[in-house]
Structures are given as structure tokens and as C-alpha cells.
All heavy atoms as an XYZ file, in Angstrom:
890
protein
N     -23.634     -8.470     -7.725
C     -22.913     -7.269     -7.357
C     -21.427     -7.516     -7.558
O     -20.895     -8.547     -7.181
C     -23.209     -6.938     -5.896
C     -22.436     -5.754     -5.409
C     -22.777     -5.437     -3.965
O     -23.965     -5.473     -3.601
O     -21.847     -5.181     -3.217
N     -20.746     -6.563     -8.141
C     -19.315     -6.709     -8.356
C     -18.565     -5.830     -7.375
O     -19.081     -4.840     -6.886
C     -18.953     -6.331     -9.791
O     -19.259     -4.985    -10.025
N     -17.349     -6.219     -7.079
C     -16.505     -5.393     -6.240
C     -15.486     -4.691     -7.118
O     -15.317     -5.019     -8.278
C     -15.806     -6.231     -5.161
O     -15.141     -7.300     -5.798
C     -16.805     -6.772     -4.163
N     -14.807     -3.727     -6.548
C     -14.007     -2.797     -7.333
C     -12.919     -3.456     -8.157
O     -12.853     -3.238     -9.352
C     -13.400     -1.740     -6.428
N     -12.048     -4.217     -7.580
C     -10.946     -4.778     -8.347
C     -10.469     -6.063     -7.742
O     -10.760     -6.358     -6.595
N      -9.730     -6.802     -8.507
C      -9.241     -8.074     -7.995
C      -7.992     -7.861     -7.174
O      -7.193     -6.977     -7.460
C      -8.915     -9.043     -9.145
O      -7.854     -8.485     -9.916
C     -10.117     -9.289    -10.016
N      -7.825     -8.664     -6.143
C      -6.626     -8.597     -5.328
C      -5.380     -8.892     -6.145
O      -4.329     -8.329     -5.904
N      -5.508     -9.775     -7.141
C      -4.358    -10.118     -7.954
C      -3.907     -8.958     -8.831
O      -2.752     -8.853     -9.173
C      -4.671    -11.320     -8.860
C      -4.850    -12.600     -8.067
O      -4.329    -12.658     -6.933
O      -5.507    -13.519     -8.570
N      -4.838     -8.087     -9.208
C      -4.486     -6.967    -10.070
C      -3.802     -5.850     -9.307
O      -3.165     -5.010     -9.891
C      -5.737     -6.410    -10.751
O      -6.284     -7.372    -11.613
N      -3.981     -5.813     -8.000
C      -3.366     -4.777     -7.192
C      -2.147     -5.371     -6.508
O      -2.240     -5.943     -5.451
C      -4.369     -4.238     -6.147
O      -5.543     -3.826     -6.824
C      -3.786     -3.076     -5.387
N      -1.009     -5.251     -7.164
C       0.223     -5.784     -6.600
C       0.851     -4.795     -5.650
O       0.712     -3.591     -5.806
N       1.547     -5.287     -4.665
C       2.190     -4.431     -3.690
C       3.640     -4.849     -3.567
O       3.951     -6.023     -3.521
C       1.514     -4.573     -2.297
C       2.147     -3.629     -1.302
C       0.034     -4.348     -2.400
N       4.522     -3.905     -3.515
C       5.925     -4.183     -3.267
C       6.404     -3.312     -2.131
O       5.955     -2.189     -1.988
N       7.278     -3.820     -1.319
C       7.819     -2.974     -0.263
C       9.283     -2.728     -0.547
O       9.958     -3.545     -1.134
C       7.634     -3.603      1.121
O       8.563     -4.610      1.349
N       9.723     -1.585     -0.137
C      11.110     -1.218     -0.375
C      11.515     -0.169      0.623
O      10.954     -0.058      1.681
N      12.464      0.643      0.249
C      12.963      1.672      1.142
C      14.250      1.211      1.791
O      14.541      0.034      1.860
N      15.016      2.168      2.253
C      16.306      1.805      2.838
C      16.123      1.429      4.290
O      15.239      1.928      4.966
C      17.297      2.968      2.697
O      16.882      4.067      3.483
N      16.960      0.560      4.748
C      16.890      0.089      6.129
C      17.490      1.112      7.087
O      17.179      1.132      8.245
C      17.640     -1.248      6.264
C      17.036     -2.351      5.446
C      15.851     -2.986      6.119
O      15.771     -2.971      7.344
O      15.002     -3.513      5.401
N      18.394      1.959      6.630
C      19.006      2.941      7.508
C      20.135      3.647      6.809
O      20.549      3.265      5.721
N      20.621      4.690      7.432
C      21.710      5.472      6.878
C      22.864      5.465      7.858
O      22.662      5.348      9.058
C      21.251      6.914      6.640
C      20.121      6.986      5.640
O      20.166      6.322      4.627
N      19.097      7.781      5.938
N      24.105      5.645      7.361
C      25.233      5.713      8.286
C      25.144      6.984      9.129
O      24.509      7.952      8.716
C      26.448      5.738      7.360
C      25.938      6.204      6.044
C      24.503      5.790      5.984
N      25.779      6.982     10.300
C      25.759      8.197     11.111
C      26.458      9.330     10.375
O      27.371      9.093      9.591
C      26.505      7.812     12.383
C      27.022      6.447     12.200
C      26.486      5.899     10.926
N      26.039     10.562     10.605
C      26.698     11.679      9.945
C      28.139     11.780     10.398
O      28.480     11.388     11.505
C      25.884     12.897     10.392
C      24.992     12.449     11.490
C      24.956     10.960     11.469
N      28.992     12.290      9.526
C      30.403     12.426      9.891
C      30.539     13.470     10.990
O      29.729     14.380     11.103
C      31.228     12.821      8.667
O      30.761     14.036      8.147
N      31.560     13.306     11.805
C      31.773     14.249     12.895
C      31.053     13.830     14.167
O      30.965     14.602     15.101
N      30.538     12.605     14.218
C      29.881     12.129     15.433
C      28.385     12.389     15.389
O      27.819     12.713     14.360
N      27.751     12.257     16.518
C      26.309     12.455     16.590
C      25.586     11.136     16.423
O      26.187     10.101     16.152
N      24.284     11.176     16.607
C      23.491      9.965     16.493
C      23.166      9.667     15.043
O      23.015     10.570     14.232
C      22.192     10.119     17.278
C      22.411     10.168     18.780
C      21.113     10.116     19.535
O      20.160      9.498     19.046
O      21.061     10.689     20.625
N      23.054      8.379     14.723
C      22.716      7.957     13.368
C      21.262      8.254     13.039
O      20.412      8.337     13.913
N      20.999      8.425     11.775
C      19.644      8.650     11.296
C      19.151      7.335     10.706
O      19.805      6.753      9.863
C      19.619      9.758     10.220
C      18.217      9.918      9.664
C      20.137     11.055     10.788
N      18.008      6.854     11.180
C      17.466      5.586     10.711
C      16.183      5.854      9.940
O      15.308      6.570     10.420
C      17.191      4.626     11.894
C      16.556      3.344     11.407
C      18.476      4.346     12.649
N      16.101      5.305      8.740
C      14.889      5.432      7.933
C      13.908      4.365      8.390
O      14.137      3.188      8.183
C      15.226      5.263      6.454
C      13.998      5.356      5.554
O      12.922      5.728      6.049
O      14.128      5.054      4.367
N      12.840      4.776      9.020
C      11.830      3.853      9.521
C      10.571      3.972      8.672
O       9.505      4.278      9.174
C      11.550      4.125     10.993
C      12.769      3.882     11.869
C      12.395      3.868     13.325
N      13.525      3.600     14.178
C      13.959      2.387     14.489
N      13.376      1.330     14.001
N      14.989      2.231     15.297
N      10.748      3.728      7.362
C       9.624      3.829      6.452
C       9.607      2.638      5.502
O      10.592      1.924      5.366
C       9.685      5.134      5.656
O      10.810      5.143      4.812
N       8.473      2.448      4.871
C       8.320      1.416      3.845
C       7.733      2.088      2.612
O       6.744      2.817      2.712
C       7.409      0.297      4.320
N       8.352      1.863      1.468
C       7.858      2.408      0.204
C       7.039      1.342     -0.499
O       7.560      0.278     -0.816
C       9.029      2.829     -0.684
O       9.760      3.859     -0.079
N       5.772      1.633     -0.723
C       4.869      0.704     -1.396
C       4.609      1.221     -2.803
O       4.448      2.423     -3.004
C       3.548      0.600     -0.640
C       3.640      0.258      0.844
C       2.259      0.334      1.482
C       4.239     -1.106      1.025
N       4.550      0.326     -3.774
C       4.190      0.718     -5.139
C       3.345     -0.386     -5.745
O       3.513     -1.556     -5.429
C       5.433      0.982     -5.980
O       6.246     -0.164     -6.056
N       2.410      0.024     -6.625
C       1.490     -0.944     -7.218
C       0.895     -0.368     -8.489
O       0.986      0.825     -8.756
C       0.401     -1.337     -6.222
C      -0.504     -0.207     -5.811
C      -1.711      0.114     -6.358
C      -0.276      0.750     -4.764
N      -2.258      1.200     -5.719
C      -1.392      1.618     -4.734
C       0.760      0.957     -3.858
C      -1.501      2.665     -3.835
C       0.647      2.015     -2.964
C      -0.473      2.844     -2.960
N       0.279     -1.245     -9.259
C      -0.434     -0.872    -10.475
C      -1.934     -0.925    -10.223
O      -2.420     -1.778     -9.483
C      -0.093     -1.827    -11.623
C       1.356     -1.745    -12.009
O       1.939     -0.676    -12.062
N       1.955     -2.887    -12.266
N      -2.660     -0.029    -10.871
C      -4.117     -0.027    -10.755
C      -4.675     -1.316    -11.345
O      -4.167     -1.819    -12.348
C      -4.699      1.174    -11.498
N      -5.716     -1.869    -10.736
C      -6.344     -3.066    -11.308
C      -7.021     -2.712    -12.634
O      -7.454     -1.576    -12.839
C      -7.361     -3.476    -10.254
C      -7.658     -2.234     -9.499
C      -6.407     -1.412     -9.522
N      -7.109     -3.687    -13.522
C      -7.751     -3.481    -14.828
C      -9.038     -4.284    -14.963
O      -9.759     -4.108    -15.939
C      -6.791     -3.863    -15.964
O      -6.370     -5.213    -15.776
C      -5.575     -2.943    -15.976
N      -9.300     -5.159    -14.000
C     -10.505     -5.999    -14.026
C     -11.171     -5.968    -12.665
O     -10.502     -5.954    -11.640
C     -10.161     -7.451    -14.346
C      -9.492     -7.608    -15.683
O     -10.134     -7.282    -16.696
O      -8.331     -8.039    -15.701
N     -12.492     -6.031    -12.675
C     -13.240     -6.211    -11.437
C     -13.151     -7.677    -11.028
O     -12.763     -8.527    -11.823
C     -14.699     -5.793    -11.632
C     -14.844     -4.309    -11.908
C     -16.317     -3.922    -12.001
N     -16.440     -2.506    -12.261
C     -16.433     -1.567    -11.310
N     -16.330     -1.920    -10.039
N     -16.546     -0.295    -11.617
N     -13.520     -7.974     -9.802
C     -13.454     -9.348     -9.317
C     -14.360    -10.277    -10.108
O     -14.101    -11.471    -10.183
C     -13.766     -9.400     -7.823
C     -12.654     -8.775     -7.007
C     -12.888     -8.828     -5.515
O     -13.917     -9.376     -5.073
O     -12.040     -8.319     -4.779
N     -15.420     -9.736    -10.742
C     -16.318    -10.574    -11.547
C     -15.842    -10.691    -13.002
O     -16.516    -11.294    -13.822
C     -17.745    -10.032    -11.501
C     -17.890     -8.685    -12.191
O     -16.923     -8.121    -12.702
N     -19.104     -8.158    -12.193
N     -14.681    -10.083    -13.326
C     -14.125    -10.187    -14.671
C     -14.423     -9.010    -15.578
O     -13.834     -8.886    -16.655
N     -15.348     -8.122    -15.193
C     -15.646     -6.940    -15.997
C     -14.433     -6.009    -16.042
O     -13.634     -5.968    -15.101
C     -16.835     -6.165    -15.421
C     -18.162     -6.897    -15.591
O     -18.200     -7.911    -16.326
O     -19.152     -6.471    -14.969
N     -14.332     -5.233    -17.135
C     -13.253     -4.261    -17.259
C     -13.384     -3.176    -16.194
O     -14.490     -2.797    -15.799
C     -13.275     -3.602    -18.644
C     -12.845     -4.554    -19.744
O     -12.175     -5.556    -19.442
O     -13.178     -4.284    -20.913
N     -12.244     -2.656    -15.762
C     -12.200     -1.574    -14.788
C     -11.227     -0.523    -15.287
O     -10.043     -0.798    -15.460
C     -11.764     -2.097    -13.412
C     -11.661     -1.078    -12.286
C     -13.030     -0.459    -11.987
C     -11.113     -1.733    -11.032
N     -11.724      0.662    -15.546
C     -10.902      1.772    -16.008
C     -10.235      2.456    -14.823
O     -10.852      2.583    -13.756
C     -11.769      2.786    -16.749
O     -11.084      4.011    -16.920
N      -9.003      2.950    -14.984
C      -8.382      3.716    -13.893
C      -9.208      4.945    -13.505
O      -9.129      5.417    -12.380
C      -7.028      4.135    -14.456
C      -6.773      3.269    -15.626
C      -8.107      2.794    -16.122
N     -10.033      5.441    -14.437
C     -10.868      6.613    -14.149
C     -12.054      6.265    -13.260
O     -12.723      7.161    -12.743
C     -11.332      7.263    -15.454
C     -10.170      7.848    -16.216
C      -9.569      7.136    -17.248
C      -9.647      9.084    -15.870
C      -8.480      7.658    -17.927
C      -8.560      9.623    -16.548
C      -7.980      8.898    -17.581
O      -6.901      9.419    -18.236
N     -12.322      4.961    -13.056
C     -13.392      4.522    -12.170
C     -12.925      4.396    -10.718
O     -13.735      4.099     -9.842
C     -13.949      3.167    -12.619
C     -14.704      3.252    -13.935
O     -15.228      4.342    -14.250
O     -14.753      2.235    -14.648
N     -11.647      4.624    -10.473
C     -11.096      4.437     -9.129
C     -11.188      5.730     -8.328
O     -10.953      6.818     -8.846
C      -9.640      3.981     -9.208
C      -9.395      2.722    -10.041
C      -7.917      2.379    -10.053
C     -10.224      1.566     -9.545
N     -11.522      5.585     -7.050
C     -11.675      6.737     -6.157
C     -10.515      6.852     -5.175
O      -9.975      7.921     -4.954
C     -12.986      6.613     -5.390
C     -13.272      7.765     -4.454
C     -13.630      9.044     -5.193
O     -14.075      8.981     -6.351
O     -13.464     10.122     -4.610
N     -10.184      5.738     -4.525
C      -9.143      5.781     -3.490
C      -8.564      4.394     -3.259
O      -9.169      3.383     -3.624
C      -9.691      6.330     -2.178
C     -10.611      5.394     -1.415
C     -11.138      5.989     -0.121
N     -11.601      7.340     -0.252
C     -12.846      7.704     -0.590
N     -13.760      6.770     -0.819
N     -13.179      8.958     -0.690
N      -7.401      4.387     -2.624
C      -6.788      3.159     -2.134
C      -6.764      3.230     -0.613
O      -6.604      4.308     -0.033
C      -5.349      3.007     -2.638
C      -5.263      2.707     -4.108
C      -5.023      3.713     -5.026
C      -5.418      1.415     -4.575
C      -4.944      3.442     -6.380
C      -5.349      1.126     -5.929
C      -5.110      2.149     -6.827
O      -5.036      1.868     -8.162
N      -6.928      2.086      0.020
C      -6.815      1.981      1.468
C      -5.646      1.046      1.756
O      -5.654     -0.115      1.332
C      -8.113      1.447      2.107
C      -7.939      1.293      3.612
C      -9.281      2.363      1.791
N      -4.638      1.572      2.429
C      -3.479      0.783      2.834
C      -3.670      0.428      4.297
O      -3.834      1.314      5.143
C      -2.172      1.582      2.655
C      -2.003      1.993      1.193
C      -0.979      0.777      3.157
C      -0.889      2.992      0.963
N      -3.702     -0.860      4.581
C      -3.798     -1.330      5.964
C      -2.450     -1.934      6.335
O      -1.841     -2.634      5.533
C      -4.917     -2.350      6.111
C      -6.286     -1.712      6.022
C      -7.408     -2.687      6.388
N      -8.666     -2.004      6.513
C      -9.435     -1.617      5.488
N      -9.059     -1.878      4.255
N     -10.572     -0.989      5.700
N      -2.010     -1.673      7.570
C      -0.709     -2.187      7.988
C      -0.650     -2.374      9.496
O      -1.467     -1.838     10.237
C       0.418     -1.274      7.492
C       0.386      0.148      8.020
C       1.232      0.546      9.051
C      -0.469      1.094      7.485
C       1.221      1.842      9.523
C      -0.488      2.401      7.946
C       0.367      2.766      8.965
O       0.353      4.060      9.438
N       0.296     -3.179      9.912
C       0.499     -3.453     11.330
C       1.582     -4.493     11.509
O       2.113     -5.046     10.538
N       1.911     -4.776     12.760
C       2.962     -5.746     13.062
C       2.422     -7.162     13.236
O       3.193     -8.101     13.337
C       3.747     -5.332     14.328
O       2.822     -5.163     15.409
C       4.507     -4.034     14.100
N       1.110     -7.308     13.294
C       0.477     -8.620     13.365
C      -0.198     -8.879     12.018
O      -1.150     -8.191     11.656
C      -0.558     -8.645     14.494
C      -1.274     -9.989     14.628
O      -1.157    -10.853     13.728
O      -1.973    -10.161     15.649
N       0.310     -9.848     11.282
C      -0.195    -10.152      9.933
C      -1.708    -10.364      9.903
O      -2.370    -10.054      8.923
C       0.536    -11.395      9.427
C       0.119    -11.866      8.078
C       0.826    -13.183      7.726
N       0.712    -13.410      6.323
C       1.720    -13.428      5.463
N       2.943    -13.250      5.880
N       1.511    -13.646      4.190
N      -2.267    -10.890     11.003
C      -3.697    -11.181     11.062
C      -4.524    -10.051     11.659
O      -5.742    -10.184     11.792
C      -3.924    -12.467     11.860
C      -3.250    -13.651     11.191
O      -3.390    -13.845      9.993
N      -2.498    -14.415     11.964
N      -3.883     -8.961     12.061
C      -4.595     -7.820     12.638
C      -3.890     -6.532     12.203
O      -3.128     -5.956     12.965
C      -4.643     -7.931     14.164
C      -5.422     -6.789     14.789
O      -6.284     -6.185     14.163
N      -5.101     -6.479     16.035
N      -4.166     -6.106     10.975
C      -3.569     -4.871     10.454
C      -4.386     -3.707     11.000
O      -5.411     -3.331     10.450
C      -3.547     -4.905      8.929
C      -2.803     -6.116      8.341
C      -2.835     -6.078      6.824
C      -1.379     -6.191      8.863
N      -3.923     -3.147     12.124
C      -4.731     -2.209     12.903
C      -4.528     -0.739     12.557
O      -5.133      0.126     13.164
C      -4.493     -2.439     14.393
C      -3.030     -2.292     14.794
O      -2.162     -2.183     13.911
O      -2.760     -2.288     16.011
N      -3.702     -0.439     11.578
C      -3.503      0.936     11.147
C      -3.910      1.042      9.679
O      -3.847      0.065      8.942
C      -2.049      1.346     11.321
C      -1.560      1.244     12.764
C      -0.134      1.681     12.887
C       0.440      1.510     14.271
N      -0.411      1.768     15.378
N      -4.319      2.242      9.278
C      -4.668      2.408      7.873
C      -4.465      3.849      7.440
O      -4.478      4.772      8.261
C      -6.086      1.959      7.563
C      -7.179      2.911      7.945
C      -8.536      2.436      7.446
O      -8.825      1.249      7.424
N      -9.376      3.361      7.066
N      -4.260      4.015      6.158
C      -4.174      5.329      5.538
C      -4.927      5.256      4.220
O      -4.941      4.211      3.565
C      -2.704      5.769      5.342
C      -1.971      4.861      4.382
C      -2.625      7.208      4.885
N      -5.594      6.355      3.848
C      -6.308      6.413      2.580
C      -5.543      7.311      1.620
O      -5.052      8.373      2.010
C      -7.719      6.973      2.757
C      -8.642      6.038      3.466
C     -10.077      6.549      3.456
O     -10.392      7.578      2.888
N     -10.952      5.814      4.116
N      -5.452      6.879      0.378
C      -4.864      7.680     -0.683
C      -6.009      8.041     -1.617
O      -6.524      7.175     -2.329
C      -3.751      6.900     -1.424
C      -3.118      7.768     -2.497
C      -2.705      6.380     -0.453
N      -6.445      9.300     -1.578
C      -7.626      9.747     -2.317
C      -7.263     10.350     -3.674
O      -6.094     10.609     -3.958
C      -8.387     10.790     -1.492
C      -8.984     10.207     -0.220
O      -9.539      9.098     -0.284
O      -8.892     10.862      0.827
N      -8.294     10.593     -4.471
C      -8.159     11.260     -5.772
C      -7.182     10.532     -6.693
O      -6.254     11.122     -7.233
C      -7.727     12.723     -5.585
C      -8.705     13.493     -4.731
O      -9.907     13.411     -4.929
N      -8.189     14.223     -3.767
N      -7.418      9.238     -6.888
C      -6.508      8.419     -7.690
C      -7.060      8.120     -9.081
O      -6.436      7.393     -9.848
C      -6.151      7.100     -6.965
C      -5.480      7.393     -5.625
C      -7.385      6.231     -6.767
N      -8.230      8.673     -9.404
C      -8.846      8.398    -10.699
C      -7.927      8.742    -11.858
O      -7.345      9.821    -11.914
N      -7.750      7.797    -12.778
C      -6.927      8.000    -13.957
C      -5.471      7.615    -13.783
O      -4.729      7.552    -14.764
N      -5.028      7.354    -12.563
C      -3.627      6.990    -12.319
C      -3.445      5.485    -12.476
O      -4.155      4.713    -11.843
C      -3.195      7.439    -10.925
C      -3.325      8.938    -10.647
C      -2.975      9.235     -9.200
C      -2.437      9.734    -11.595
N      -2.495      5.088    -13.300
C      -2.265      3.661    -13.553
C      -1.226      3.064    -12.623
O      -1.224      1.861    -12.390
C      -1.887      3.446    -15.009
C      -3.038      3.788    -15.943
C      -2.716      3.522    -17.397
O      -1.752      2.791    -17.677
O      -3.446      4.032    -18.253
N      -0.303      3.866    -12.127
C       0.692      3.390    -11.167
C       0.657      4.298     -9.949
O       0.400      5.496    -10.057
C       2.115      3.376    -11.765
O       2.461      4.698    -12.171
C       2.212      2.430    -12.936
N       0.907      3.701     -8.802
C       0.843      4.434     -7.543
C       2.032      4.066     -6.671
O       2.600      2.981     -6.799
C      -0.429      4.073     -6.774
C      -1.721      4.559     -7.390
S      -1.918      6.345     -7.345
C      -1.729      6.707     -5.610
N       2.362      4.975     -5.773
C       3.344      4.677     -4.736
C       2.994      5.496     -3.505
O       2.339      6.543     -3.597
C       4.764      4.985     -5.205
O       4.913      6.358     -5.465
N       3.396      4.986     -2.356
C       3.125      5.666     -1.102
C       4.181      5.235     -0.089
O       4.541      4.060     -0.022
C       1.726      5.309     -0.576
C       1.318      6.127      0.624
C       0.737      7.379      0.469
C       1.550      5.664      1.921
C       0.386      8.147      1.566
C       1.201      6.419      3.016
C       0.624      7.666      2.841
O       0.271      8.423      3.933
N       4.679      6.191      0.686
C       5.640      5.900      1.747
C       4.921      5.925      3.089
O       4.322      6.937      3.454
C       6.771      6.926      1.769
C       7.671      6.835      0.548
O       7.750      5.740     -0.044
O       8.289      7.849      0.181
N       4.970      4.800      3.799
C       4.444      4.727      5.161
C       5.625      5.029      6.068
O       6.638      4.326      6.035
C       3.849      3.334      5.464
C       3.301      3.289      6.887
C       2.765      2.987      4.454
N       5.510      6.094      6.859
C       6.638      6.576      7.643
C       6.425      6.370      9.137
O       5.345      5.993      9.580
C       6.873      8.053      7.333
C       7.194      8.287      5.862
C       7.390      9.745      5.518
O       6.912     10.616      6.275
O       8.025     10.010      4.487
N       7.502      6.635      9.895
C       7.493      6.586     11.361
C       7.123      5.209     11.898
O       6.342      5.084     12.838
C       6.558      7.660     11.933
C       6.977      9.049     11.522
O       8.160      9.370     11.548
N       6.022      9.853     11.107
N       7.685      4.168     11.289
C       7.444      2.806     11.747
C       8.461      2.440     12.829
O       9.636      2.781     12.721
C       7.563      1.826     10.571
C       6.583      2.053      9.423
C       6.935      1.159      8.240
C       5.155      1.815      9.882
N       8.014      1.749     13.853
C       8.926      1.298     14.901
C       9.658      0.042     14.436
O       9.295     -0.572     13.430
C       8.136      1.027     16.189
O       7.167      0.027     15.965
N      10.670     -0.343     15.173
C      11.444     -1.540     14.826
C      10.539     -2.765     14.877
O       9.648     -2.865     15.719
C      12.614     -1.702     15.785
N      10.760     -3.687     13.957
C       9.976     -4.908     13.892
C       9.598     -5.222     12.459
O      10.020     -4.537     11.528
N       8.804     -6.259     12.284
C       8.318     -6.634     10.961
C       6.920     -6.069     10.778
O       6.039     -6.285     11.615
C       8.302     -8.159     10.783
O       9.642     -8.644     10.940
C       7.791     -8.558      9.408
N       6.730     -5.342      9.691
C       5.456     -4.708      9.360
C       4.856     -5.388      8.151
O       5.565     -5.739      7.207
C       5.666     -3.220      9.081
C       5.976     -2.457     10.325
C       7.199     -2.316     10.920
C       5.047     -1.755     11.142
N       7.092     -1.567     12.061
C       5.775     -1.206     12.216
C       3.677     -1.540     11.069
C       5.163     -0.451     13.217
C       3.066     -0.782     12.059
C       3.812     -0.250     13.119
N       3.530     -5.550      8.165
C       2.789     -6.183      7.076
C       1.843     -5.149      6.462
O       1.294     -4.301      7.174
C       1.994     -7.383      7.606
C       2.882     -8.436      8.201
C       3.212     -8.412      9.553
C       3.427     -9.438      7.402
C       4.048     -9.375     10.095
C       4.263    -10.401      7.943
C       4.573    -10.359      9.290
O       5.407    -11.299      9.821
N       1.646     -5.249      5.147
C       0.862     -4.262      4.410
C      -0.073     -4.950      3.417
O       0.316     -5.922      2.772
C       1.782     -3.336      3.609
C       2.830     -2.660      4.436
C       4.044     -3.288      4.696
C       2.600     -1.404      4.972
C       5.013     -2.676      5.469
C       3.561     -0.778      5.746
C       4.773     -1.412      5.995
N      -1.297     -4.423      3.283
C      -2.203     -4.813      2.197
C      -2.780     -3.539      1.601
O      -2.779     -2.483      2.242
C      -3.370     -5.710      2.663
O      -4.193     -4.967      3.563
C      -2.882     -6.996      3.300
N      -3.283     -3.659      0.377
C      -3.917     -2.528     -0.296
C      -5.265     -2.973     -0.838
O      -5.398     -4.083     -1.363
C      -3.034     -2.005     -1.448
C      -1.733     -1.452     -0.883
C      -3.759     -0.936     -2.252
C      -0.764     -0.974     -1.921
N      -6.256     -2.094     -0.692
C      -7.567     -2.290     -1.309
C      -7.873     -1.058     -2.139
O      -7.370      0.033     -1.853
C      -8.653     -2.447     -0.242
C      -8.574     -3.750      0.516
C      -9.626     -3.814      1.587
O      -9.425     -3.320      2.678
N     -10.767     -4.413      1.271
N      -8.692     -1.243     -3.157
C      -9.116     -0.122     -3.991
C     -10.620      0.039     -3.871
O     -11.360     -0.944     -3.741
C      -8.679     -0.314     -5.468
C      -9.339     -1.521     -6.095
C      -8.921      0.947     -6.276
N     -11.066      1.298     -3.870
C     -12.492      1.607     -3.861
C     -12.817      2.370     -5.139
O     -12.062      3.260     -5.536
C     -12.840      2.454     -2.642
C     -14.315      2.745     -2.514
C     -14.646      3.530     -1.258
O     -13.854      3.520     -0.307
O     -15.719      4.168     -1.247
N     -13.916      2.003     -5.783
C     -14.279      2.704     -7.016
C     -15.227      3.865     -6.720
O     -15.597      4.109     -5.559
C     -14.836      1.734     -8.066
C     -16.242      1.228     -7.763
O     -16.859      1.661     -6.773
O     -16.720      0.392     -8.546
N     -15.603      4.599     -7.755
C     -16.441      5.792     -7.599
C     -17.840      5.466     -7.099
O     -18.538      6.352     -6.595
C     -16.506      6.607     -8.918
C     -15.146      7.179     -9.268
C     -17.057      5.763    -10.055
N     -18.255      4.205     -7.201
C     -19.558      3.781     -6.692
C     -19.492      3.257     -5.258
O     -20.488      2.792     -4.715
C     -20.156      2.699     -7.600
C     -20.453      3.222     -8.994
O     -20.901      4.386     -9.115
O     -20.226      2.478     -9.961
N     -18.298      3.294     -4.651
C     -18.138      2.840     -3.275
C     -17.880      1.353     -3.130
O     -17.866      0.837     -2.014
N     -17.673      0.643     -4.237
C     -17.372     -0.795     -4.158
C     -15.895     -0.981     -3.797
O     -15.020     -0.363     -4.392
C     -17.676     -1.479     -5.488
C     -19.139     -1.430     -5.942
C     -19.273     -2.002     -7.338
C     -20.031     -2.164     -4.956
N     -15.636     -1.846     -2.826
C     -14.283     -2.074     -2.328
C     -13.790     -3.442     -2.753
O     -14.522     -4.429     -2.677
C     -14.283     -1.982     -0.798
C     -12.935     -2.131     -0.152
S     -11.873     -0.690     -0.325
C     -12.590      0.402      0.881
N     -12.534     -3.511     -3.184
C     -11.927     -4.788     -3.561
C     -11.554     -5.583     -2.321
O     -11.510     -5.056     -1.207
C     -10.667     -4.546     -4.392
O      -9.623     -4.037     -3.568
N     -11.236     -6.834     -2.535
C     -10.628     -7.640     -1.486
C      -9.198     -7.124     -1.273
O      -8.607     -6.525     -2.177
C     -10.603     -9.111     -1.905
N      -8.624     -7.349     -0.104
C      -7.241     -6.910      0.116
C      -6.266     -7.660     -0.784
O      -6.490     -8.814     -1.132
C      -6.971     -7.256      1.581
C      -8.294     -7.530      2.192
C      -9.210     -7.955      1.089
N      -5.178     -6.974     -1.124
C      -4.093     -7.636     -1.853
C      -3.448     -8.672     -0.927
O      -3.678     -8.660      0.292
C      -3.044     -6.612     -2.267
O      -2.428     -6.045     -1.113
N      -2.634     -9.519     -1.488
C      -1.832    -10.421     -0.659
C      -0.894     -9.565      0.195
O      -0.370     -8.556     -0.284
C      -1.037    -11.375     -1.539
N      -0.695     -9.904      1.457
C       0.168     -9.087      2.296
C       1.633     -9.178      1.883
O       2.091    -10.209      1.393
C      -0.030     -9.653      3.703
C      -0.665    -10.971      3.535
C      -1.292    -11.018      2.186
N       2.335     -8.070      2.051
C       3.787     -8.021      1.903
C       4.356     -7.529      3.225
O       3.632     -6.986      4.056
C       4.236     -7.102      0.737
C       3.752     -7.645     -0.595
C       3.770     -5.695      0.952
N       5.639     -7.719      3.430
C       6.223     -7.324      4.700
C       7.559     -6.630      4.507
O       8.207     -6.746      3.471
C       6.413     -8.548      5.606
O       7.366     -9.427      5.039
N       7.930     -5.879      5.542
C       9.248     -5.256      5.609
C       9.678     -5.243      7.063
O       8.899     -4.906      7.948
C       9.223     -3.828      5.087
C      10.604     -3.186      5.167
C      10.673     -1.799      4.640
C      12.109     -1.305      4.778
N      12.251      0.072      4.336
N      10.934     -5.599      7.296
C      11.493     -5.554      8.637
C      12.299     -4.271      8.786
O      13.167     -3.970      7.970
C      12.372     -6.781      8.911
O      11.565     -7.955      8.763
C      12.954     -6.746     10.308
N      11.983     -3.518      9.812
C      12.666     -2.254     10.123
C      13.739     -2.532     11.155
O      13.507     -3.197     12.123
C      11.674     -1.201     10.674
C      10.518     -0.965      9.712
C      12.389      0.081     11.058
C      10.866     -0.249      8.437
């Protein structure tokens, strides 16, 4: 049995701004508490077979403040045919956040998680 894609093929990068200056004229500052993730679709299954972007169904982004317990998740559906992806995880509290991505194919096979990346808010 093969799984959807290799963890190495699904790269994850974190970005986004750490914050913005307070608006002129006083008032409270606006802080961007989000992480921008971007990655490329895997091209190989974990067993080495080819994987077309059209075989992909969804991505699952898992995240949390404990690297060993990513207790939150979001699904990005309808990704078939897309070779590059990005997603903004918003409303994050202060601290260091860790993220992994998995891909699921149209047959329901799920890849192993990508290597975790982090962002400090």
C-alpha cells in the first residue's frame, strides 16, 4: 500500500510580518498574529511512484505551541491540479507556533507529516 506523498516533497515555509507600527494620531497598535505557509505539491508517493497534482484532494495543516502535540488543524480542500499552495493561519496568540502539512489523495491515502517549521509571534 502506498501513501499519498513524501514528507520531503511537501515543503513548508513560514513567514508573515511580526507586527505593524501603531497608527498615527495615537491609539493602540495593530499586531499581525498570523503565519503565512507556502509549499509545493509532492510529485512522488512515499513508495517512489509518480504523483500527479490532479490526484490530490486536500492538505491538512496541523499546528500548536507544543512541537510534540500539534492540537489544532485546518483542512485546505479542492487542491487537485494546484502545484503551489499557500495558506495564512490567523489569530495566533503570542508564543512560538509549530506547523506541519500532510496531503491526502483522491483515494484517501494520507502522507506522513512534513518536517515541522516554526514562527514566533
